[in-house]
C-alpha positions in Angstrom: 8.3 -56.9 32.3 10.2 -53.6 32.1 13.4 -55.5 31.2 11.6 -57.2 28.3 10.3 -54.0 27.0 13.8 -52.4 27.3 15.4 -55.3 25.5 12.8 -55.2 22.7 13.3 -51.4 22.3 17.1 -51.9 22.1 16.6 -54.6 19.5 14.3 -52.3 17.4 16.8 -49.5 17.8 19.7 -51.7 16.7 17.7 -52.8 13.6 17.0 -49.1 12.7 20.7 -48.2 13.2 21.8 -51.1 11.2 19.6 -50.0 8.3 20.1 -46.2 8.6 23.3 -45.5 10.7 21.4 -42.8 12.5 23.5 -43.0 15.6 26.5 -41.6 13.9 24.5 -38.9 12.0 25.4 -36.2 14.5 28.9 -37.3 15.4 30.2 -34.4 13.5 28.5 -32.0 16.0 29.9 -33.9 19.0 33.4 -33.7 17.5 33.2 -30.1 16.4 35.1 -27.5 18.4 35.3 -23.8 18.7 38.9 -22.4 18.7 39.3 -19.9 21.5 36.0 -20.8 23.1 32.3 -20.1 22.4 31.5 -16.5 21.4 28.2 -14.6 21.0 29.5 -13.1 17.8 29.6 -16.5 16.2 25.8 -16.8 16.3 25.2 -14.8 13.1 25.7 -17.7 10.7 23.4 -20.2 12.6 20.8 -17.5 13.1 20.9 -16.8 9.3 20.4 -20.5 8.6 17.5 -20.7 11.0 15.8 -17.7 9.4 16.3 -19.2 6.0 14.5 -22.4 7.2 11.6 -20.3 8.6 11.3 -18.5 5.3 11.3 -21.8 3.4 8.8 -23.5 5.6 6.4 -20.5 5.8 6.7 -20.2 2.0 5.7 -23.8 1.5 2.7 -23.3 3.8 1.6 -20.2 1.8 1.9 -22.1 -1.5 -1.1 -24.2 -0.4 -3.5 -21.3 -0.9 -1.8 -19.1 -3.4 -2.7 -18.8 -7.1 0.0 -17.2 -9.3 -2.3 -15.4 -11.7 -2.6 -11.7 -12.5 -6.4 -12.0 -11.9 -6.4 -14.3 -8.9 -3.2 -13.5 -7.0 -4.7 -10.7 -4.9 -7.8 -12.7 -4.2 -5.8 -15.7 -3.0 -3.6 -13.6 -0.7 -6.7 -12.0 0.8 -8.2 -15.5 1.3 -5.0 -16.6 3.1 -5.2 -13.5 5.3 -8.8 -14.1 6.2 -8.2 -17.6 7.5 -7.2 -18.3 11.1 -3.5 -17.8 11.4 -3.2 -16.8 7.8 -2.2 -13.2 8.5 0.4 -14.4 11.1 1.8 -16.9 8.7 2.2 -14.4 5.9 3.6 -11.8 8.4 6.2 -14.4 9.5 7.2 -15.0 5.9 7.4 -11.3 5.2 9.3 -10.1 8.3 11.6 -13.2 8.5 12.8 -12.3 5.0 13.7 -8.8 6.1 15.4 -10.2 9.2 17.4 -12.7 7.1 18.8 -9.9 4.9 19.8 -7.9 8.0 21.4 -10.8 9.9 23.2 -12.2 6.9 24.6 -8.8 6.1 25.9 -8.6 9.6 27.3 -12.1 9.2 29.3 -11.2 6.1 30.5 -8.0 7.8 31.8 -10.1 10.8 33.5 -12.5 8.5 35.1 -9.6 6.6 36.4 -7.9 9.8 37.8 -11.2 11.2 39.4 -12.1 7.9 37.6 -15.4 7.8 38.1 -15.5 4.0 41.8 -16.3 4.2 43.3 -19.6 3.0 42.0 -22.3 3.1 38.5 -20.7 3.5 38.3 -18.7 0.2 35.5 -20.8 -1.3 33.5 -20.6 1.9 33.7 -16.8 1.6 32.9 -16.7 -2.1 29.8 -18.9 -1.6 28.6 -16.6 1.2 29.2 -13.5 -0.9 27.2 -15.0 -3.8 24.5 -16.1 -1.5 23.7 -12.6 -0.3 22.5 -11.2 -3.7 20.7 -14.4 -4.3 18.7 -14.0 -1.1 17.9 -10.4 -1.9 16.8 -11.3 -5.4 14.5 -14.0 -4.0 13.0 -11.3 -1.7 12.5 -9.0 -4.7 10.8 -11.7 -6.8 8.4 -12.2 -3.9 7.3 -8.6 -3.8 5.1 -8.7 -7.0 3.3 -11.9 -6.0 0.6 -10.1 -4.0 -0.9 -9.1 -7.3 -1.5 -5.6 -6.0 -1.4 -2.2 -7.8 1.9 -1.5 -6.1 3.3 -4.9 -7.1 2.6 -4.3 -10.8 3.9 -0.8 -10.7 7.2 -1.9 -9.1 7.5 -4.7 -11.7 7.1 -2.2 -14.5 9.8 0.1 -13.0 12.2 -2.8 -12.5 11.5 -3.9 -16.1 12.2 -0.4 -17.4 15.5 -0.5 -15.5 16.4 -3.9 -16.9 15.5 -2.8 -20.4 17.9 0.1 -20.1 20.9 -2.1 -20.3 22.4 -1.9 -23.8 21.7 -4.7 -26.2 20.8 -7.4 -23.6 18.3 -5.4 -21.6 15.2 -5.4 -23.9 15.3 -9.2 -24.7 15.9 -10.0 -21.0 12.9 -8.0 -20.0 10.8 -9.6 -22.8 11.8 -13.0 -21.5 11.2 -12.2 -17.8 7.8 -10.5 -18.5 6.7 -13.0 -21.1 5.6 -10.0 -23.2 5.9 -6.2 -23.5 4.2 -5.6 -20.1 3.5 -7.3 -16.9 0.7 -9.9 -17.0 -0.1 -13.5 -16.3 3.2 -14.9 -17.6 5.1 -12.3 -15.5 3.4 -13.6 -12.3 4.2 -17.3 -13.2 7.8 -16.4 -14.1 8.4 -14.5 -10.8 6.6 -17.3 -8.9 8.8 -20.0 -10.4 11.9 -17.9 -9.6 10.7 -17.2 -6.1 9.7 -20.7 -5.0 12.0 -22.9 -7.1 15.0 -21.7 -9.0 16.3 -19.1 -6.5 15.6 -21.2 -3.3 17.3 -24.3 -5.0 20.3 -22.2 -5.9 20.4 -20.7 -2.4 20.1 -24.1 -0.8 23.0 -25.4 -3.0 25.2 -22.5 -2.0 24.3 -23.0 1.7 25.2 -26.7 1.6 28.5 -25.9 -0.1 29.1 -23.1 2.5 28.4 -25.5 5.4 30.6 -28.2 3.8 33.5 -25.7 3.6 32.9 -24.6 7.2 32.9 -28.2 8.5 35.9 -29.1 6.4 38.1 -26.2 7.5 36.5 -25.4 10.8 35.7 -22.1 12.6 38.4 -19.4 12.1 40.9 -19.3 14.9 41.4 -16.1 16.9 45.0 -15.8 15.7 44.2 -16.4 12.0 43.7 -12.7 11.0 46.9 -11.6 12.8 50.1 -11.4 10.8 52.2 -14.4 11.5 49.2 -16.6 12.3 48.5 -19.9 10.7 45.5 -19.4 8.4 45.9 -22.8 6.9 45.4 -24.6 10.2 42.6 -27.1 10.0 40.3 -27.4 13.0 40.7 -30.8 14.7 38.8 -31.8 17.7 39.9 -31.0 21.2 43.1 -29.2 20.5 44.4 -27.0 23.3 42.4 -23.8 23.7 39.4 -25.3 21.9 35.9 -25.7 23.3 33.4 -28.4 22.2 30.8 -26.7 19.9 28.0 -28.6 21.6 26.5 -27.5 23.9 28.6 -24.4 24.5 28.1 -22.6 21.2 24.9 -24.4 20.4 23.2 -22.8 23.4 24.3 -19.3 22.4 23.0 -20.0 18.8 19.6 -21.2 20.2 19.2 -18.2 22.5 20.1 -15.7 19.7 17.8 -17.3 17.2 14.9 -17.4 19.8 15.4 -13.6 20.4 15.4 -12.8 16.7 12.5 -15.1 15.9 10.6 -13.7 18.9 11.1 -10.1 17.5 9.9 -11.3 14.1 6.8 -12.9 15.7 5.9 -9.7 17.4 6.3 -7.7 14.2 4.1 -10.2 12.3 1.4 -9.9 14.9 1.5 -6.1 15.4 2.4 -5.1 11.8 1.0 -7.7 9.3 2.5 -8.0 5.9 1.1 -5.2 3.7 -1.5 -6.0 1.1 -2.0 -3.0 -1.2 -5.1 -2.4 -3.3 -5.8 -4.6 -6.3 -4.8 -3.2 -9.7 -7.3 -1.2 -11.7 -8.5 2.4 -12.2 -6.7 5.5 -13.4 -4.8 6.0 -10.1 -1.5 7.9 -9.8 1.3 5.7 -8.4 4.8 6.5 -7.2 6.3 3.1 -6.5 9.4 2.8 -4.3 11.6 -0.3 -3.8 12.0 -2.0 -0.4 14.4 -0.3 2.1 17.4 -2.5 1.2 17.3 -1.2 -2.4 16.6 2.4 -1.6 20.3 3.3 -2.1 20.1 2.2 -5.7 16.9 4.1 -6.1 18.7 7.2 -4.9 21.7 6.5 -7.1 19.5 6.5 -10.2 18.8 10.2 -9.7 22.4 11.2 -10.5 23.3 9.7 -13.9 21.2 10.6 -17.0 18.0 8.5 -17.4 19.5 6.5 -20.3 22.4 5.4 -18.0 20.2 4.1 -15.2 21.7 0.6 -15.7 25.1 1.9 -14.5 23.6 2.5 -11.0 21.3 -0.4 -10.9 23.2 -3.1 -12.8 26.8 -2.4 -13.4 27.7 -0.9 -9.9 26.1 -3.7 -7.9 27.8 -6.3 -10.1 31.2 -4.7 -9.6 30.7 -4.5 -5.8 29.8 -8.2 -5.6 32.9 -9.1 -7.8 35.1 -6.9 -5.5 33.8 -8.7 -2.4 34.3 -12.1 -3.9 37.9 -11.2 -4.8 38.8 -10.1 -1.3 40.7 -13.3 -0.4 43.2 -12.6 -3.2 43.4 -8.9 -2.8 44.2 -9.4 0.9 47.4 -11.2 -0.1 48.9 -7.8 -1.0 49.7 -7.4 2.7 48.0 -7.7 6.1 48.1 -4.0 6.8 46.6 -3.2 3.4 44.1 -5.9 3.9 43.0 -4.7 7.4 42.5 -1.1 6.1 40.6 -2.4 3.1 38.4 -4.6 5.3 37.4 -1.7 7.6 37.0 0.6 4.7 34.6 -1.8 2.9 32.5 -2.6 5.9 32.2 0.8 7.5 32.5 2.9 4.3 29.8 0.7 2.7 27.6 1.1 5.8 27.9 4.9 5.7 27.3 5.1 1.9 24.3 2.8 2.1 22.8 4.6 5.1 23.5 8.0 3.6 21.8 7.2 0.3 18.9 5.5 1.9 18.3 8.4 4.4 18.5 10.9 1.5 15.9 9.0 -0.5 13.5 8.6 2.4 14.0 12.1 3.6 13.2 13.5 0.1 10.0 11.5 0.1 9.0 12.7 3.6 9.4 16.3 2.4 7.3 15.7 -0.8 3.7 16.4 0.1 2.5 15.1 -3.2 4.2 11.8 -2.6 2.7 11.6 0.9 -0.7 12.3 -0.5 -0.4 9.5 -3.1 0.7 7.2 -0.3 -2.2 8.1 1.9 -4.6 7.6 -1.0 -3.0 4.2 -1.7 -3.3 3.2 2.0 -7.0 4.2 1.9 -7.6 2.2 -1.3 -5.9 -0.9 0.3 -8.0 -0.6 3.5 -11.2 -0.2 1.5 -10.4 -3.1 -0.8 -9.9 -5.4 2.2 -13.2 -4.2 3.7 -15.1 -4.9 0.5 -13.4 -8.3 -0.1 -14.7 -9.5 3.3 -18.1 -9.5 1.8 -17.0 -11.5 -1.2 -14.9 -10.8 -4.4 -17.0 -10.5 -7.5 -16.5 -13.0 -10.4 -14.9 -10.2 -12.4 -12.0 -10.3 -10.0 -10.6 -8.1 -7.3 -10.2 -5.1 -9.6 -14.0 -4.8 -9.6 -14.1 -4.2 -5.9 -12.9 -0.7 -6.1 -14.0 0.0 -9.7 -17.7 -0.2 -8.5 -17.1 1.5 -5.1 -18.3 5.1 -4.7 -16.1 5.7 -1.7 -13.0 4.9 -3.7 -13.9 6.1 -7.2 -15.8 9.2 -6.1 -12.9 11.3 -4.9 -10.8 10.0 -7.8 -13.4 11.1 -10.4 -14.0 14.4 -8.5 -10.3 15.3 -8.6 -10.0 14.4 -12.3 -13.2 16.1 -13.5 -14.6 18.5 -10.9 -11.8 19.9 -8.7 -10.8 22.4 -11.4 -13.8 24.5 -10.3 -15.4 22.9 -7.2 -14.1 22.1 -3.7 -15.3 19.4 -1.4 -14.3 20.5 2.0 -15.9 21.4 5.3 -17.6 20.0 8.4 -20.0 17.9 6.3 -17.1 15.6 5.2 -14.7 15.7 8.1 -15.8 12.3 9.3 -15.3 10.8 5.8 -11.5 10.9 6.0 -8.8 13.2 4.6 -8.9 11.6 1.1 -12.4 13.0 0.7 -11.5 16.6 1.5 -10.6 18.1 -1.8 -9.6 21.8 -2.5 -10.4 23.0 -6.0 -7.7 24.4 -8.2 -9.7 27.5 -8.7 -12.9 28.9 -7.1 -15.3 29.0 -10.0 -18.3 27.1 -8.5 -19.9 26.1 -5.2 -18.4 23.9 -2.6 -20.2 20.5 -2.9 -19.5 19.1 0.5 -22.9 18.1 1.9 -24.7 19.2 -1.3 -28.5 19.0 -0.9 -28.5 18.3 2.8 -30.5 20.3 5.3 -27.4 22.0 6.6 -26.2 22.9 3.0 -29.7 24.2 2.0 -30.2 26.2 5.2 -26.8 27.9 5.0 -27.5 28.9 1.4 -30.5 30.9 2.7 -28.2 32.8 5.1 -27.5 36.3 3.9 -23.9 36.0 5.2 -23.2 32.9 3.3 -25.2 32.9 0.1 -22.5 35.0 -1.7 -19.6 33.2 0.0 -17.2 30.8 -1.7 -19.3 28.0 -0.5 -22.2 29.0 -2.7 -22.3 31.7 -5.4 -19.4 33.9 -4.4 -17.1 32.6 -7.1 -19.7 32.5 -9.8 -21.6 35.0 -12.0 -24.6 34.3 -9.8 -23.0 36.2 -7.0 -24.9 39.2 -8.3 -27.9 37.1 -9.5 -31.5 36.9 -8.5 -31.1 34.2 -5.8 -28.4 36.2 -4.0 -30.4 39.3 -4.2 -33.5 37.5 -3.0 -31.8 36.1 0.1 -29.8 39.2 1.0 -32.4 42.0 0.2 -35.8 40.3 0.2 -35.9 37.3 2.4 -34.2 39.0 5.4 -35.3 42.6 4.6 -36.0 44.5 7.8 -35.2 41.5 10.0 -32.8 42.4 12.8 -30.6 39.6 14.3 -31.7 38.4 17.8 -35.3 39.6 17.5 -38.5 37.7 17.4 -38.8 38.3 13.7 -35.3 36.7 13.2 -36.4 33.6 15.2 -39.6 33.3 13.1 -37.7 33.7 9.9 -35.2 31.1 11.0 -37.9 28.6 11.8 -39.5 29.2 8.4 -36.2 28.7 6.5 -35.6 25.5 8.5 -38.8 24.1 7.2 -38.0 25.2 3.6 -34.5 23.5 3.9 -36.1 20.3 5.3 -38.6 20.3 2.3 -35.9 20.7 -0.3 -33.6 18.2 1.4 -36.4 15.7 1.5 -36.4 15.8 -2.3 -33.1 13.9 -2.2 -34.8 10.9 -0.8 -34.0 8.7 2.1 -30.2 8.7 2.4 -27.4 9.4 4.8 -25.1 12.4 4.3 -22.1 13.4 6.3 -22.8 10.6 8.8 -26.2 11.9 9.9 -29.7 11.2 8.5 -30.6 13.9 5.9 -33.4 15.2 8.1 -31.3 15.5 11.2 -28.1 17.1 9.9 -28.7 20.8 10.7 -27.8 22.2 14.1 -28.2 18.9 15.9 -32.0 19.1 15.7 -33.9 15.8 16.0 -37.5 15.1 15.2 -39.8 12.2 15.5 -41.0 10.9 12.2 -44.4 12.6 12.4 -42.8 15.9 13.4 -40.4 15.7 10.5 -43.2 15.0 8.1 -45.1 18.0 9.4 -42.0 20.1 9.0 -41.5 19.0 5.4 -45.1 19.6 4.7 -44.9 23.1 6.1 -41.8 23.8 4.0 -43.5 22.6 0.8 -46.5 24.9 1.5 -44.2 27.8 2.1 -42.3 27.1 -1.2 -45.5 27.0 -3.3 -47.1 30.0 -1.7 -49.8 28.1 0.1 -48.5 29.5 3.4 -47.7 33.1 3.1 -44.7 33.0 5.4 -42.2 33.7 2.6 -41.9 37.0 0.8 -42.7 35.4 -2.6 -43.1 31.7 -3.4 -40.1 29.6 -4.6 -42.2 28.5 -7.5 -42.1 32.0 -8.9 -38.7 31.0 -10.3 -38.2 27.3 -9.7 -40.2 24.3 -10.9 -41.5 22.5 -7.8 -44.4 20.3 -6.9 -45.6 19.9 -10.5 -45.3 23.6 -11.6 -44.1 24.3 -15.1 -40.4 24.9 -15.6 -39.3 28.3 -14.4 -36.2 30.0 -15.5 -34.2 28.7 -12.5 -33.1 25.2 -11.5 -35.9 22.8 -10.9 -36.3 21.7 -7.3 -38.3 18.5 -8.0 -36.1 15.7 -6.9 -33.3 18.2 -6.0 -30.2 16.4 -4.8 -31.6 12.9 -5.5 -29.5 10.3 -7.3 -31.5 10.8 -10.6 -31.5 14.6 -10.4 -27.7 14.8 -9.8 -26.9 12.2 -12.5 -29.0 14.0 -15.1 -27.6 17.4 -14.0 -23.9 16.2 -14.4 -24.8 14.6 -17.7 -26.2 17.8 -19.1 -26.3 20.9 -16.9 -27.4 23.0 -19.8 -30.8 21.3 -20.0 -33.8 23.6 -19.4 -34.4 21.8 -16.1 -31.1 23.1 -14.8 -29.1 26.2 -15.9 -30.2 26.4 -19.5 -28.6 29.2 -21.5 -26.8 30.5 -18.4 -24.9 27.2 -18.0 -21.1 27.4 -17.8 -20.5 23.8 -16.8 -19.4 21.1 -19.3 -21.7 18.2 -20.1 -20.3 14.9 -18.9 -22.8 12.6 -20.5 -21.6 9.9 -22.9 -21.9 10.9 -26.6 -23.9 8.2 -28.3 -22.8 7.6 -31.9 -25.0 6.8 -34.9 -24.4 3.1 -34.3 -25.8 3.3 -30.8 -22.4 2.9 -29.1 -20.7 5.3 -26.8 -18.2 7.7 -28.4 -14.8 7.0 -26.9 -14.2 10.7 -26.6 -16.9 11.1 -23.9 -15.7 12.4 -20.6 -17.6 10.1 -18.2 -19.7 6.9 -18.7 -23.1 6.7 -17.0 -21.6 4.2 -14.5 -18.9 6.7 -13.6 -21.4 9.5 -13.2 -23.5 7.4 -10.8 -20.3 6.5 -8.8 -19.6 10.2 -8.5 -23.2 11.0 -7.5 -23.3 8.2 -4.9 -20.1 9.6 -3.4 -21.4 13.1 -3.3 -24.6 12.0 -1.6 -22.7 9.8 0.9 -24.6 6.7 -0.2 -21.6 4.5 0.5 -21.6 5.4 4.2 -22.1 2.4 6.4 -21.2 -0.2 3.8 
């Protein structure tokens, strides 16, 4: 029985071999030899080839879920990331690309130092030199495909550099972008370059490079030495030669496994970045990837209108110089050896120096670091919101309608000239929410309207501080005078009277804070955010009721009712800010819209009105400062209404 099966298998195998010739497909590997024996340094080429295959395969897998559209690219990438294994797949593609650039650069440097470019291997060298910028360009065209804000900013910078080339620059940019600025056609053009044209060109060069390698064999140890035989062709099993398989093959496999294992670890621990989707008036300071940092640094030296010299002319000349090395080397072996070491180690020093200078300058630039931190926070927030679904308007709407994101941006742009937003009330929000005003002309709005904020304003030591009225004309006003000279008049700290007054003011603060409605502020319920006090709901209701009675004079615990000056609990408008709905969403939105209204500061107002100006045709005047939607986003952020979502 076993014999019959064996004979039938042999017959099938013979039929397949007769049709395909597969048994001789790998004879070239069996006959291939390594002059001088297998070496670990020979692994750079095979490892580069293996990494190229990984990049190609992972790229094909990513294509199944990617949409090359300015509106849908970010959404499709996030969709890939959210699927099981999607983040790892994208991370492998990302980190393998970086590893390929490093390993292939080492491979070229090794070939340079061993003079592997000498006759008859000139074309193998030239194809390798041309392959390197092709791989880097393929990586660069992949960077914008995430459809993020950073991606579009980088594309615009690269387009500006391209357009700087005399005569040919502007039309080349127009053709690449498909218009005057980055958009849908830009994405499709970069996508086509990244997945088709550049990979096909790279594959062609790789096949030609391998053909040259198989035709002329691995360089012999004596080839670079004067008097050697650089034209010797590698034939199988000559003296001093070792079979390529398995001796060198095992080394190649071990080296590739080590590099791929490192890439896998990086992909798991440091997923490929996905920056925030485009949209919003956000400051951006785009930087190229690490391998192009030296060109970014070189751009700082010539005048701006000569950028193309550093970013276009110089790289082209360097590639041409490297491609011409086989012929320059013929000037003499000593000259060639000095030139090889100068190019490899001099180039490494120059690249490292320029790269370190660029990165060091950024690390010392606090403004740049702040922009980076803000961008990282936006990216994290966009990913959080996208997990709940991306709106039909596209990913840009995620952050455009998010108070946590837009609030600090609007505050910096429109409020931070006078107000600050710093202190314990916002420490848990994150550093991007702590904003120091340019000047101290108004109150610190961190925790505005909360019990803590209200209670501290009734403290004689704080009412005229920078947190409240200290930087305003009201530092000498009625409220400051009332707190310092009336409310606490004759009350000594640490006495029974001080404890009684403190209890009264806690009730008043709770009553005013309750006007803001049921919300969260500073990470704590509004009724529980002062001094760590906690109350059962009925106790809190009683405290608020007591405070309301004190404010209206129904309870004589205060030296004068709050309603003597403020509108509260249905009283007519006084001459001071109304306390009905104080700190609520409606109150704050209306206040920001028109702080000079009689309900607020009236004739004493010094704050600009941010409400939209409605024209005679009923539409908003484009000269308005903030739309109603933007005002509400700012209000929701100040109130902390975004916390927990």
